[in-house]
TORPATI-696049 format. One record per residue: x, y, z of N, C-alpha, C in turn; residue in three letters. Coordinates in steps of 0.001 Angstrom, whole numbers, plus 500000, padded with zeros to 6 digits. Example, Ala and Ser with C-alpha at 12.3 -4.5 7.8 and 13.67 -1.06 7.14 Angstrom:
<nodes>
513190494310507800512300495500507800513200496700507800ALA/512850497750507080513670498940507140512900500030507870SER/
</nodes>
This chain:
<nodes>
963473519676754536964289519978753098964724518330752636MET/964282518288751256964495516334751029965902516643750782ASN/966476515103750790967679514311751022968864514639749748ALA/967832514674748543968387514821747634968749516366747098GLU/968022517067747589967696518619746951969792519018747675GLN/970030519713746664970975520574746668971082521856747892GLU/971420522366749071971237523491749686971703524946749422PRO/971060525458749322971243526873748752972212527434749622THR/973244528481748921973597529378749804973084530178751136ASP/971632530474750923971262531084752021970859529725753120ASP/970784528549752738970312527858753795971994527500754511VAL/973282527655753303974494527380754133974632528155755205LYS/974450529277754542975172530525756122973818530477757155ARG/972764529721756935971900529500757815972106528681759207THR/972736527651758189973427526604759289974196526789759958ASP/975456527418759083976917528253759686976384528754761110ASP/975370529544760929974989530471761789973974529748763135GLY/973202528617763121973013527866764403973420527136764842THR/975124526648764232975948525851764705976618527019765827ARG/976743528331765447976973529013766396976347529626767870ARG/975213529247767684974236529367768029974166528065769833MET/973655529139771260974159527728772262973375526499771913PRO/973046525510772568972509524120772605971213524587772426PRO/970925525136773442968903524942774186968496525933772863GLY/968985527082772493968579527689771249968142526988770614VAL/969421526382769437969688525693768314968999524330768347ARG/968949523663769463967090522537770109965979523398769301ASP/965581524168769911964524524989769975964406525134768663THR/965386525753768016964840525991766136964647524832765655LEU/965596523512766227965534522327765130964132521855765474SER/963488521679766869961973521233766803961151522180765536TRP/961259523478766032960209524341765057960328524071764092LEU/961841523529763455961946523847761769961074522152761453ALA/961058521257762487960958519887762114959257519913762222HIS/958377520829763183957299520774763006956603521517761924LEU/957275522430761522956624522865760181956758522636759009ILE/957894521472758798958281520585757675957398519586757822ASP/957373518957758868956568517355758694955077517781759272ALA/954667518689759991953394518118760506952222519548759955THR/952655520615759354951665521982759587951893522016757907LEU/950435521502757528949986521417755853950342523040755455PRO/950036523735754531950565524671753772949027525630753854LEU/949157526604754208947839527675754573947193527780752770ARG/945341526680753195945161527185751701943677527709751684THR/943339529036752430942905529631752730941610530094750929ALA/940431530254750666940196530592750002939799531844750260GLU/939876532571748956939629533972749143938435534151748731ASP/937447535915748985936479535627748283935714536095746749HIS/937470535554746141937713536009744773937321534340743708ASP/937431533374744814937949532169744887936713531433745006GLU/936075531986746055934198531754746451933618532467745324PHE/934217533476745004932883533758744228932716532929742457ALA/934215532195742172934751531358740690933671530229741676ARG/933689529820742496933164528129742559931809528319743076ARG/931350529776743358929842529790743468929328529963742193GLN/929885530841740946929267531241739797929588530248738659LEU/930591528932739380931239528052738377931908528814737261ASP/932472529477737614933073530054735901934803530182736697GLY/935645530241735945936930530269736200937524532447736253ASP/938746532389736390939241533559736776938319534736735353ALA/938371533985733944938057534887732876936700534777732514ALA/935996533797733301934452533781733190933916535023734235GLY/934353535675735216933592535715736844934417536985736316VAL/933731538518736748934192539904736715933603540361737748VAL/934531541474739080933955542009739749933859543603739576ALA/933225543904740388932796545571740208932809546012741295VAL/933552547459741518934200547553742426933641549225743316ARG/933408549361744521932798550929744564933857551262745998GLU/935069552401745849935435552608747118934638553239748500ARG/934354552979749448933736553513750499934346554428751091LEU/933818555783751584934504556738752279934168556644753941GLY/934544557122754833934021556745756363932364556882756476PRO/932153557941755876930593558690756218929457557342754953PHE/930040556929753904929826555802753138929550554487753776THR/930984554000754367931112552622755025929775552521755587ALA/929687552549756879927968552171757462927424552486756391PRO/927132553434756122925816553317755662925612552614754397LEU/926374551886753744926188550759752679925543549416753222VAL/926807549486754389926924548172755374925049548298755723ALA/924573549200756276923307548871756856922422548695755302ARG/922465549035754449921384548548753571921749547239752856VAL/923358546773753109923478545537752449922450544217753580LEU/922610544535755163922000544081756122920646543770755635ALA/919977545217755227918865545156754808918390544101753544GLU/919006544371752756918958542958751391919290541310752159ASP/919929541699752865920804540005753522919356539602754416MET/918445540802755077917397539906755948916171539521754493ARG/916215540600753501914864540362752695915069539125752044ALA/916264539013751801917054538086750745918214537040751240HIS/917793535640752371918996534977752934920190534687751986PRO/921418535136751618922602534086751343921949532687750979PRO/922657532251750090922628530282749699923867530492750420SER/924968531144750030926340531197751049926436532079751277ASP/927713531506752414928255533176753163929013532414754268LEU/930388533544754001931781532770754602932475534636755316ALA/933710534349755341934970535317755769934872535961754355GLY/935904536856754103936717537216753351937566536465752759LEU/938020536048753705938903534368753447938456532987754306GLU/938109531976753970937643530725754097937702530440755742SER/939243530946756285939216530481757632939310531574758671ASP/938297532376758196938194534037758868936753533189759131GLU/935955534000759650934507534446760148934221535673759440SER/932571535648759315932366536700758484932105537525760144PRO/932648538581759518932490540051760658930687540700760643ARG/930390541323761799929119542020761945929469542868762868TRP/929163543774762790929461545297763797928179545696764058ASP/927953545917765404926770546870765444926746548648765829ARG/925722548750764879925425549923764605924356550673765863LEU/924798552084766661923756552362767607923050553367766279GLN/921985553487766816920706554695765951919973554963767497LEU/920444556050767695919030556511768544919449555550770049ASP/918101555151770124917642554432771315918037552567770601ASP/918165552316769401918376551462768904919187550877768385THR/919461549254768222921133548946768035921019547741767010VAL/921933548331765598921118547044764004922705546452764303GLU/922698545670763550923587544818763208923736544798761715THR/925439544910761249925592545606759987926902544250759336VAL/927160544011758650928031543457758232929410544365757902PRO/930813543575758217931951545111758032933024543744757077THR/933003542398757454933666541963756318932893540412756218SER/932546540307755083932024539218754405931598538444752998LEU/931604537787752663931125537527751120929634536611751489VAL/929088536974750587927626536086750608927386535993748729ALA/926442534313748935926201534631747448924856534236747189ALA/923982534539746190922552535398746112922324534302745054PHE/920730533919744641920446532843744005919950534183742823GLU/919581534043741731919176534386740926917791534930741118PRO/916999535676740950915702536247741206915335536720742745GLY/916744537066742711916775537839744574917561539144744856THR/918703539092744855919071541019744466919159541134742855LEU/919215540385742013918992540365740864918896539343740190SER/917756539564738510918167538115737916918947537336737685ALA/920293537740737960921604537091737865921821536155738978ALA/922784535955739732923386535327740266924189535896740781PRO/924762536842741683925066537270742128926590537296743533LEU/927626537556743541928429537359745190928516538826745776VAL/928104539339746613928628540279747126929344540414748640VAL/930647540756748053931837540969749895931627542138750145ALA/931859542624751180931920543381752136933210543943752772VAL/934038544902752891935752544585753405935276546236753973ASP/934838546395755182935305547420755884936302547573756871ALA/936890546473757142937929546955758148939018547784758377ARG/939581548142757517940610549124757152940301550173756731TRP/941363551156757316940512552387756102940298552526755059SER/940801551506753527940304551183752457939302550829752364ASP/937955550950752738936436550379752336936225550091750987LYS/935757548779751142934993548424749311933460547941749556GLU/933437547941748782931894546912748060932168546348746998LEU/932231545442747087932846544149745711931411543615745420ILE/931035543499744197930183542882743426930619542052742708VAL/930522540775742517930927539531741669929809539027740519HIS/929970538706739249929245537906738895930006537233737349ALA/929312536860736870929465535671735598929805536944734739ARG/930623536912733501931029538242732717930073538508731763THR/928831538107731526927930538075730885926929538935731643ALA/926995539018732594925709539319733765926592541074734368ASP/927646541434733875928697542305734208927594543155734146VAL/926506543804733851925694545035734042924674545161735099GLU/924656543844735541923521543407736343924365543569737942ALA/925816543304737555927002543724739117926530545131739317ALA/926623545664737990926828547179738081925574547917738605GLU/924884547355738084923517548254738368923489547786740128ARG/923714546827740607922802546179741903924067547085743073TYR/925374547667742392926217547905743314926075549835743187LEU/925011550040742300925231551491742177923800551513742642GLN/922881550878743161921336551200744049922182550969744694ASP/923056550176745265923286550125747000923692551581747458VAL/924601551896746919925240553158746761924238554091746939VAL/923498554285745961922183555585745807921136555324747058ALA/921004554000747535920003553905748636920776554304750112ARG/921971553953750165922411554539751617922646555508751587ALA/923347556519750295923549557495750187922253558542750353ARG/920986557959749683919862559000749631918802558614750728GLY/918015557831750806916980558218751948917364557499752457PRO/918294556300752404918982555690753766920072556233754665ARG/919801557622754254920979558060754730920951558904756204ASN/921231557903757556920702557912758506921917559160759260TYR/923002559601758261923616560442758811923037561893759418PHE/922285562378757704921265563417757427921078563869758694LYS/921227565294759618920457565781760491920716565475761435GLY/921770564442761507922203564365763078923549564659763322ARG/923619564490764834925141565314765112926395564118765109CYS/926849564330764385928327563131764026929611563730764649LEU/929995562761765237931761562893765502932829562463765069HIS/933770563411764629934971562499763851935493562838764711ILE/936344561522764299937385560987764991938529560348764278ARG/939872560004764709941383559426764047940742558097764175ALA/940910556903762767940652555772763543941755554795762152ASP/942558554717762883943250553642761986943969554253760725ARG/944503555398760460945221556072759185943953556759758354GLY/943001556629759269941673557661758045941361558531759527GLY/939874558401759723938441558804760001937729558069760277PHE/936850558168761794935428557441761847934225558309761663GLU/933185558014761629931876558303761912931106558364762840VAL/931004558590764614929947558371765526928899559379765280VAL/927562558678765008926560559679765807926718559498767629PRO/926522560998767323926796561135769032925100561585769371VAL/924773561959770604923104562740771070923335563811770288PRO/922698564546770434921850565639770279922496566321771565VAL/922821567964771950923661568059773570922477568773773696PRO/922487568370774915920738569000775573921706570470776634ASP/921855571005775773921924572362776142920927573740776146GLU/921233574742776439920358576246775679921339577316776393SER/920769578644775732921197579341775560920880579840777421ARG/919997579603777687920509580107779327921702579502780345ALA/922228578473780050923158578377780692924685578764779952GLY/924387579276779014925821580143778537925897581364778276VAL/926592582335779423926606583706779382927739584222779101ILE/927253584744778107928119585373777081927651586842776840VAL/928299587868776132927350589215776095926677588902774400PRO/925497590079774631924500589879773755924945590233772096ALA/925767590491772379926685590918770418927374589495769940ALA/927554588613770657928334587908770281927145586671769856VAL/926044586646770425924900585708769977924396586312768792TRP/924398587867768949924210588643767533924659588207766158ALA/925972587733766600927306587356764931926354586543764924GLU/926524585561765733926617583788765898925093583491765018VAL/923941584319765512922667583814764871922966584774763370ASP/923497585864762888923499586386761772924119585570760969LEU/925425585084761354926465584088760340925933582579760244ASN/925261581879761505925017580226761492923819580435760725VAL/922547580653761689921174580820761645920732581634760639ALA/921112582139760160920880583464758762921029583098757902GLY/922619582049757690922802581687756333921559580669756029LEU/921620579455757000920473578164756851919033579116756446PHE/918631580125757600917123580808756739917354581057755973ARG/918547581503755146918542582553753816918650581965752747ARG/919185580249753147920062579989751869919296580027750808ARG/917503579844750884917180579551748847917203581064748615GLY/917173582534749466917213583460748719918947583764748340LEU/919518583436748907921034583607748413921391582518747512LEU/921014581537747045920587581012746356920632581759744813GLU/919518581768745111919139582705743767919768583918743420ARG/920328584813744414921144585869744167922414585825743706LEU/922961584628743749924223583781743076925250584270744729GLY/925341584669745909925498585302747150926455583821747617LEU/926380582534747405926815581507748081925605581021749488GLY/926227580100749588925737579118750765926599578961751790THR/927967579474751459928743578667752661929510580050753632ASN/929818579806754403930288580828755553931490580329756404ARG/932260581381757003933129580827757857932755581941759228GLY/933245581347760650933027581845761345934065581701762505LEU/934956582600763115936516582037763693935267582878765113LEU/935558581891766120935428582103767656936573582331768521LEU/936710583423768867938014583285770027937965583927770811PHE/938965583898772292938963583815773299939994583337774303GLY/940166583668775361940386582578776554939715581813776995PRO/940297580593777303940529579581777929938991579354778698PRO/937650579068778454936756578802779847935638579947779461GLY/935382580308778150934402581638778132933378581503777272THR/933681580142776707931893579116776418932093578590775169GLY/933386579050774815933282578825772920932947577437772520LYS/933108576422773239932840575088773005931024574833773669SER/930819575798774398929508575451775013928611576172774340ALA/929491577128773133927898577648771963927776577323771174LEU/929048576569770584928456575494769387927679574135770318CYS/928205573974771047926600573150771613925495573668771400ARG/925030575099772058923939575129772028923943575567770905VAL/924456576148769401923741575788768141923394574245767175LEU/924572573324767980924124571923767435922932571682768226ALA/922262571610769498921107571492770292919893572321769277ALA/920048573579768648919107574159767724918929573993766828GLU/920299573563766005919818573406764433919816571828764359LEU/920184570523764923919953569697764533918678569089764254ALA/918873568136763430917203567290762692917364568828761522GLY/917492569529761457917246570366759830918223570392759444ASP/919466570682760222921016570680759536921949569483760523VAL/923149568830759534923663568023760135925156568367760975THR/924850568531761976925752569057762490927686568128763317VAL/928484568548762817929673567829762428930672568351763065VAL/931093567484764314932100568192764821933376566937765003PHE/934383568203764829935486567263764667936571567629765834CYS/937643566857766140938472566695767188939938567408766327ASP/940810567476767168942189568394766855942676566883765788ALA/943268565693766024943800564693765177943128564941763461ARG/942081564773764209940968564718763061941099565743761904SER/941031566918762544941245568614761862942190568315761218ILE/943583567839761485944955567369760892944639566524759770ALA/943813565460759965944276564140759344943277564515757943ASP/942080564708758211940918564642757080939638565164756919ALA/940907566847757423939358567593757118939195567455755549ILE/939755567314754717939307567509752973938610566475752893GLU/938742565348753403938044563960753169936314564372753594ALA/936262564968755111934929565308755538934441566348754556VAL/935068567532754163933966568062753456933735567924752424TYR/934535566387751656933832565900750407932611565245750520GLU/932586564921751837931669564423752411930536565049752608GLU/930073566147752930928960567192753468927984567735752538LEU/928522567469751112927945567361749720926647566800750165THR/926991565446750353925358564679750503924852565112752306ARG/925273565620752410924203565621753957924373567330754256LEU/924629568075753208924319569686753358922774569675753952SER/922184570656754308922716572225755038923712571226755901PRO/924849571795756281925609571301757684926576571902758696ALA/926797571754759639927711572975760226928514572126760648LEU/929626572633760650930947572042760628931484572861761950VAL/931950571939763103932650572487764134933822572051764526VAL/935097572915763985936373572487764275937041573263765557LEU/937500572833766345937801573193767832939249573410768043GLU/939343574575768465940765574437768911942118574162767708ASP/941766575312766933942252575141765890943949575514765794LEU/944552576412766948945827577034767123946705575565767839ASP/945735574408767878946703573437768377946968572699767219LEU/946619572807766873946836572089765477947894572868764274VAL/947569574124763677947606574720762820948905575464762971ILE/949311576434764252950133577138764547950373577916762759GLY/951701578935763692952000579741762615953276579010761850ARG/953323579519760560954312578985759736955847578977760225ARG/956202579848761203957450579626761844957882578491762574ARG/956326578125763002956435576770763808956950575543762946HIS/957105575545761884957383574376761090956343573376760663GLY/954596573610760931954016573222760989952930573202759381ASN/954000573908758273953637574555757052951901573411756369ASP/953117571683756547952027571166755965950108570586756481LEU/950259571169757975948952570726758481948643572113757970GLY/948844573154758218948173574599757979948000574726756026LEU/948982574037755227948452574578754176947593573189753719HIS/947307571954754145946423571473754046945323571605754486GLY/945036572389755792944081573017756027943244574247755437PHE/944042575217755165943428575968754097943015575512752673LEU/943835574592752142943315574451751479942092573512751031ALA/941527572977751949940734572277752476939027573280752445ALA/939867574378753725938296575244753506938132576203752771LEU/939305576006751275938991576752750326938535575795749653ASP/938358574716749430937571573562748566935707573697749381GLY/936098574149750277934493573690750949933915575482750855ALA/934641576303750294934056577683750042933460577299748563MET/934655576814748119934331576805746303933041576025745871SER/933005574782746620932276573654746057931705573343746579ARG/931355573170747936930431572874748741929041573387749568HIS/928087573780749188926959574509749358926446574654750258GLN/926136575129750849925112574678752206925686574200753958GLY/927205574852753620927699574396754508928722575735755438VAL/928547575452756619928843576042757769930181576458758427VAL/930808577015758662932239576300759643931970577259760794THR/932247576569761651932804577270763009933397576946763635VAL/934760577593763962936385577670763839936090578279765656ALA/937417577133766383937500578133767856938825577759768490THR/939357579152768739940882579311769127940700579825770205THR/941633579205770988941880580271772735943130581450771875ASN/943506581718771154944263582844771000944483582969769569ASP/944047583809768998943693583647767242945507584298766278PRO/946342584772767545947848585516767235948244583983766797ARG/948100582801767036948940581747766989948465581572764965VAL/947149581887764819947117581397763395947486582333762407LEU/947891581519761726948786582376760431947859583274759925ASP/948539584560759548946843585569758731946218584947757854ASP/947113584399756721945820583834755708944429582657756381ALA/944942582378757880943993581327757567942648581973758234ALA/942630583430758193941264584417759090940971585093757826VAL/941832585122756846941527586453756071939980586090755432ARG/939222586832754578938005586977754458937526585567753518ALA/938035584871752605938154584008751376937575582773752761ALA/938260583118753779938183581317754607937007581326755785ARG/937195582910756866936558583176757445935994584522757435PHE/934574584493756878933805585532756684934016586785758101ASP/933523585774759235933778586748760634934528586641761327ARG/935272587143762257935951586568763246935265587249764644THR/935036586094765788934018587152766958934556587181768474VAL/935349587854769022935831587415770257935017587082771158GLU/935254585530772024933951585807773586934767586216774432VAL/935081587226775186935592587953776139935816586698777444PRO/936263587630778506936216587203779622934835587931780317LEU/934294587099781189933494587840781732933444589122782538PRO/932129590014782275932753591232782762931967590741784522ASP/931780592016785334931188592341786535929665591336786500GLY/928815591998785661927677591402785925927506590176785877ALA/928098589840783897928235588690783598928676587265784475GLN/929711587944785790930124586692786432929284587069787609ARG/928259587698787823927526587264789167926525586632788305ARG/926160586686787351924903585179786538925656584349786680ALA/927182583846786211927359582782786261927536581977787113ILE/927709582635788556927877582060790191926475581655790439LEU/925427582427789827924259582127790987923827581067789928ARG/924275581105788619923834579413787803924648578113788319ARG/925437578683788915926509577523789804926292576951790890TYR/925674578289791768925444577973792917923939577358793116LEU/923244577782792511921725577626792140920978577582793457GLY/920097577026794232919608577578795108920404577698796682PRO/921655577746796438922940577547797586922870579508797400LEU/923022579923796460922977581246796011922359582431797021ALA/921082581790797487920218582660798991921727582724799855VAL/921903582347800031922903582181801393924088583069801103ALA/924726583175800329925879583830799791926063585279799069VAL/927074586371799608926917587713799228927674587497797366GLU/926959587306796542927226586625795377928387588181794280VAL/927956589267795104928186590305793954929396590257794633GLY/929965590290795978931290590221796543932428589574795722ALA/931427588191795729932735587228795223932751587738793774ILE/931642587755792799931964588422791525933251589607791430ALA/932909590272792214933567591627792609935191591120792419ASP/935769590355793604936693589869793731937410588664792984SER/936603588461791620937077587347790537937062588349789481THR/937991589742789229937987589891788279939260589520787369ASP/938970588460785818939432588190785040939458586528785184GLY/938390586412785953938334584474785654937318584284784913ALA/937490583154784471936108582808783163934985581623783792SER/934579581972783020933325580864783779933668579140783799GLY/934951578916783369935427577724784008936036577618785441ALA/936321579080785600937785579445786665936175579691787391ASP/935054580502787386934087580623788461933311578967788759LEU/933380578089787454932729576699788273933281576079789339ARG/934799576327789035935990575390789783935589575649791145GLU/935565577647791385935698577347792729934080577532793223LEU/933088577586792720931984576908793352931865575412793876VAL/932978574617792409932735572907793042933983572530794180ARG/934989574226794205935988573619795520934741573955796972ARG/934296575113796439933662575156797904932577574434798576SER/931567573528797458931152572595797726931590571598798733VAL/932649571142797599933550570380798101933872570184799696LEU/934371571658800177934448571837801479933364572093802501ALA/932411572799802189931130573060803099929811572455802809ASP/929811571297801898928497570465801206927694571825800827GLY/926376571294801581925275572413801082925378573798801788ASP/926137573453802817926479575047803135927383576266803170ALA/927516575936801972928400576992801030928429578563802081VAL/929171578728801569929347580403802554930209581446802143THR/929988582796802274930994583981801790931922583860801666THR/931928583441802659933780583531804099934775582011802926ALA/933613580793802355935014579514801899934972580320800297THR/933911580615799959934300581326798770935237582166798382LEU/935316583011798937935927584105799578937695583878800112ALA/938010582532800316938741582309800826939642581530799664ARG/938572580562798847939285580194797361939239580896796498PHE/938299581903796879938763582893795456940255583934796158ALA/940293583949797040941658584490797156943209583849797131GLY/942860582634797321944208582004797209944327581480795571ASP/943334581845794988944018581310793128943343580071793172GLY/943173579044794165943119577207793878942333577059792779SER/941503578246792459940545577632791309940611577685790202TRP/941902578425790034942379578302788133943521577417787922ALA/943364577115786968943973575590786586945169575381786465PRO/945865574577786768947130574718786940948191574472785734ALA/949309575251785508949652575170784076950003574252783608ALA/949793574024782086950130572636781463948566571435781819GLY/948348572048782485946811570685783291945820570773782097ALA/945813571567780900944610571184779999943824572831779742GLY/942854572664778701942349573860778503940719573980778455LEU/940288575063778620938588574746778806938482575463777646TYR/937371575475776653937093576097775876935400576777775696VAL/
</nodes>
């Protein structure tokens, strides 16, 4: 503060407070105040609006910006298209969104290849590159509110709008690499993130459930995709909801992974984790209109929704509203949900308008337990009385039997015996501890 300036009331109160501080603290603050006042210049970073005005030789009134909000599905697609344009037409100048920041690029994994795409930068393009007019393009995908911004001189606003719409159309159209893939939706900084994942390497041979379960799944899932054209012509709708319920460890999640393996390529498969179900389900379904036909797998609904009496009205109502919207607005979408106990779901969640069918995936019977044990024992099964072990494990799930075999292999190695399996089966050590997690 200059000597001739009269201190304000705020400064006077601050001075009074510092005089009461210990001398060491007061001295440190005095030095900091001296450094800030004497040696540190004011921050004068140039933001992308100022960058655009400088590049386009215009003032605030002479430069316009057109903007497109980008959802979590669209943002990486747009970034990929913009990266292609920047390779084809190198910008004349490039900067971070503010001049004291570096341009930011992220790695995008696509199958066995990795591409580098812009996530936070501003770039200037000469006339005759992206457009007949000079343009300045900014992309900001750092936060949950992602944007593509195209700056132009006021007279060239239509050129800016055309380029913006062209980028978005290419991203959502032929350049939409999400279509037909397996995707995982996970919570991310107040929103959600879309991550391509490998197609599961699983088959029906590894999922031992009653034949009636597979029959219902085929009718409600594969059947809808196969008959989609006919259903459309008849006006019967091409959305369907299927709820799989049953105790933990009976193969519900494994069954969904097999569906993904069978359908990916022709169908976009979207897996949602529990947190994303609660926070982002409406946004996910909104994006699915561009990715249909699509299969959405919603796992562990009982962990997210609960009954109304548990005070989870907001999550329940949001989930039901999203499903209502999916059934009424989005065509070619099948929803397969799983729960360990349908009794914890509100009755309204499973009425016909949301889930057309509920299918029980029960605990395995004796014959199925024998098949599961043989599967996990593999070549070791020849030395084991599989039938006897199966008979002694009534009430065990497939996950329980897997743990039984694992414990026995840990104990005996490749010399697993009936006695070891029987001992572990008898003491119940294969059962998961309470609160240790759920197998679905």
